[in-house]
C-alpha positions, 0 to 999 in steps of 0.5 A: 500500500502506498500512502502519501501525506503533506505534513506540517507542524504549526501553532495554528489550526487550519480549516477542517472539512472532515467528519469526526466523533462527538464533541470534537471539531471535524478533522481535529484530534485532541491530545489530552490526559494521555489519550487521543480524542476521538480514538477513531476519526473518519475523514475524506481524502483531502481533509486537513487533520490536526492533532493539538497537544493539550498536555504539558509534555511531548507526544508523537503521532506515529502510524503503526506501520512506521512509514505512513506518518510520523509527527516527531515530538509535538510539544505541549500546546503545539499541533501537527497537521497533514492533508490526507491523500489516500483512502485507508485505515491507519492505526497510530500511536504515541512513540513516547507513551505506548498505551496511547493508540487511535485510528484514522479512517480516510474515505473517498 
């Protein structure tokens, strides 16, 4: 499977156009209290997904396959964004805190 993403780190949250879980801005994942929320997010190809680290310490957003995406360290208060380019289901985790896991589903 070939997966392509455009990635960036930013203190600003871009516009979002996906669909997500209850109580969360579509296309946005909150990192808080050692968890990704929502734990599963579904968006369409072309959606900008942004992870916002609300904890006071670093986390990562790293695909389980190790190649699809890897944010590197996201400091407290910072965010990581990319535009989805390929449909599929992508399990991911925090490299620093192995118990933090979630899934990104990208549809056509």
